[in-house]
N, C-alpha and C positions, 0 to 999 in steps of 0.2 A: 336396476339392471339384473338380468339373468346371464349367467354364464354357463355355456355349454361346453362339455369337455369330450375329448377322445380318449377313450380309456387305455390303460396298459393291461396287455394280456400276457400270462406266464405259463410256461411249461413246467409240468410237474410229474413226478413218478407215478403218482396216483389220478393223473388227468385223463380226459377222454376227448370227445368232439362235441359235446353238447353246446358249448359257448359259440362254436362255429356254426354247427347245423341248425340248432334250435333258436339260438339267440342272435345268429347272424352277424356275429363279430367277425371282421376280416383278419383272419390269421390262419396259417397253415399248421398242419401237425396233428397228430393223434392223442396228443399228451397235454391238451390245453385245461388247466386246473382253475385258474383265478381270473377274474377281470377286477382290476382295481379301477373302480369307476370314478371315484373322487379321492385323490390322494395327492401327497406332497411329501414324499418320503425319498431317500435316496435310492432305494429299490424300486421306487415306481412313482413317477412324479407326471402328472396328467397335463395335456395341453389343451388350452382353450381353443375350440373347434370353428368358432365364428365370430364376428363383430369386431369391436374396437381392439380387445386385446388377443385377437386370433393369433396363435403360434406361441404364445407366452406359456410358461409352465405355471402351475398354480403356486409353486414355492416362490417364483418370482413375484406374483402379485401380493403374496402375503408380506414379502419383504419391502416391495417398493410401492405399493399402493395401498396403504393401511386403511384409507377412506372407504374402501369396499367392504371392510369387515367390522369396523369399529362403530359402534352405536349403542345405546341403552346401557353405558357404563361398562361395556366389556372391555377387559384390559388385554393389551397385547402380550403375547408370549414369543419365545424365540423360534417357534415353528408351529405350522398350521396343525390345529389340535386332533382332528379326526381323519378317519380312513373309512371308506366305504368300499366293500368288495361284492361281487357274486362269485360264489365258489360253487363248481360242479365236478363233484367226485365220481369218478369211474370206479376207483378202488378205494380201500379204507385208507385215511390219513394215520399218521403215526399216533400212538398215545403220547399226549403232551401236556404241558402245563406253563403258564405264564407268570412272571413275577409282577409285584407292584412296583410303584413308583420309587419308594425308597430303595429296594433291592436292585433295581434296574440302574438307578442313578449311580449307586456305589459299585457295581459289578459290571455293568454294561456300558461304560464309558459316556455316561450322562443321559443314556436313553430313557424314554418315558417307559413305565410299566404298560401292561396290557390288560384293561378291562375290555370286554367285547360282549356281543350279543347276537343270536342268529334268529332270522324268520325263515321258516321252512317253505320254500317255494314248490318243491315237488320231491316225491319219495315214493318207494314202493309200498304196498299195503301193510306189509309187517316189518317196516324199518325200525331200526332202533339207533341211538346215539351212545357214546361213552360219554357219562357225565357223572363225575365223582368216582369214589373207590369204596372198598369195603373194610379197610383197616380202622380199627378202633382207637389205637394209640400210635404215637411215633415210632415205638419200638416194633409194633407189628407191621407198620408202613415199611421201615428198613428191612425187616426180615423177608416180607413179600417181595420187595424189589431185588435183594441180593439174592434170593433163592430162585428169581424168575418164576414166582407162582402167580403167572399173570391171569389164569382163569378164576383165581381167588380173588386176586386184587381189583381187577376191572368191573365196574358197575355200569351195565347197560340199562337204557330206558326206552320204552316204545315212544316212537313220535309219528305225527300225522302231518299232511300238509296243513299249514296255517297255524302251526305251534310256533311258539316263540320262547327262547331259552337264553336266560343271562347267565354269563360265565364270567365270574369274578376271578381276579388273580388268585392263583392258588388251587383252583379247581382243575383236576384231571379231566381231561376231555379228549373226543376224537370224533370227526365225522367220518360215517361209514359210507362205503361205495353205494351208488345209486341216488344219493341225496344232492338236491340243489337247493342253495339258501343265499340268502342276503346276510352280510356280516357288516355290523357297525362297531367300531372300535377305536380306541385311542391310536394316535398315530405313532405306532411301534411296530417292529418286525422281530421282536424278541421271542423266541419259542424254545422251550426245553423239551427235548425228546425222552420221554421215559423208556418206551418200547417201540419198536418199527418192524415187528414180525420177522425179523432176521432177513428181510429182504436186501437185495443188492441193487446199487445204482453204480452204472458203469463198471460193473464188477466188483465192487467194494460196499461193505456195509455202511449206512449213513452214520454220522456221528451222534452219539447219545449224549444226554448231560445229565447223568445220575447224580452227582454230588449237587448240582444247582436245583435240580428237582426235588430231591430230599430236603433242601433248604426251603421251598417256598411252598410245597403241598401243604394245604389246610388239612388238619387231622382234628376230629373226624370230619368228613365231608358233610356239606350241607343236604338235607333231604332234597329229593327231586322236585317235591312240591314247592319247594322255596324258590326255585329258579325256572318254573316251567308254567306257561298259560297257553289257552288256545283262542284263536281268532274265528269266532263262528261265522264272519263275514256280513254281520247284520248291521253293525254300525257305520256310520259315513266317516267318521273319526274315531280311532281307536288309540288311546294311550298305551304304549306298550312297556316303556321304563322311562323313569326319571332317577338319575344318578348324580354323582358328583361331577362326572366328565360330559355326560350328554343326555338330552331328552330324545326318545324314539317314538313316532307314532305312524299309524297306518291311514292313509286316506283313499276312500273309494268314492270315484265320481260316476254318477249315472245322470248324465246331462250337464249340470253345471254346478260348481262348488266355487264360492267365494271366501278366500282366506285371508287371516290378518297375521303379518309376521311378528311373532312374540319373541323371537330370539334375535342375536345381532346379526345373523346370517343363517340361512336354512340349506341344507343339502337334501337333494331329492333323487330317487331313483325309480322309475317306471318300472314295474315288474309284470304288468298285465294290460292289454289293451293299447288304445291309443287315443289322441285327442290334441288339445292346444293348451298351452299356458301363456296368458296374456298375447294371444296371436301367434306364439311360436308352436310349431308342429312338434309333438312328442309321442313317442311309442315305447314298447316294451324294450328295455335296454337303454333308454336315454338317461343320462346323468347331468345334472345341472345344480346351480347354486343361486339362490336369491341372495343379493349382495344388501348391504345396510340400508340401501336408500329405497328398497322396496317396503312399503308399508302394507299395502293390500295387493291381492292377485287374484286373478280368475282363470280356473281350470275348466274346459270344456271337453264332453267326450264321453267315453265309457273306458275307465282305466282305474288301475290301483297303483299306489305310490308308497314307498317307504321314505318318510321323511325323518331328519334329525338336526339337531342344533345344539350348541354349548348353552348351557343354562345360565341365567343371570338371576341369582337369588341370594 
């Protein structure tokens, strides 16, 4: 079975209009920042858009219909494990960091930590991301933050369309204005803001999380080359990441692609083109899930997909 979802759209201080004007999602406003395409979180729980389970939230299916997700030895957990977003930043996001599972479990009421990764869909020619920082020691890190030496602290790296970046817990990071990307992450919404450019939301500064940030930031930061790769668009299938929480790969279809499901279930988001999967029409902005009973599938058309699944190894 293939489950198609109606995504959840969010309004953000740094959002714009691309998700409505370019991606054609039905939402009003000029501050649309995120499309939660496949999500079962309290802050965004997508609804099945058609078929037998139409109108049901993904969290309901996870709880009440485990047979849709369990196969190949995959064990249940108390929540759907992954979250897939499209993020379209009109302005810079805050400088931030995420905790790992252990810290989040202890300090955030049992939440998961947040490992995530980004595939760059669109950006300007000279775009940069914040990935990492320049402090060499914990003492230097604390000093740079306390003294607000942000120009010294923040490390920016150049990026291009088709780049893929893995963001481990403890990594200082920020998406800059003008960048659109797909994010695959753990099912968590825990973010610690280190710096927010002193901007105001509803007349007040947004909360910062300095103590928590100092607790979880990795020092020294990983070298940029350790978390960045480029998709030159030549391969039909490109493996982007294998980690403890998820596998991520890019599929390019030019005519027909026949795939075999190697995960208990698979999440897919179309980011370019259009076509069909097992006869169902799909296009840019479609979000869907192959359930556990899907062994093989056939995609036809000219399109590109980011796919992800929980590993069984």
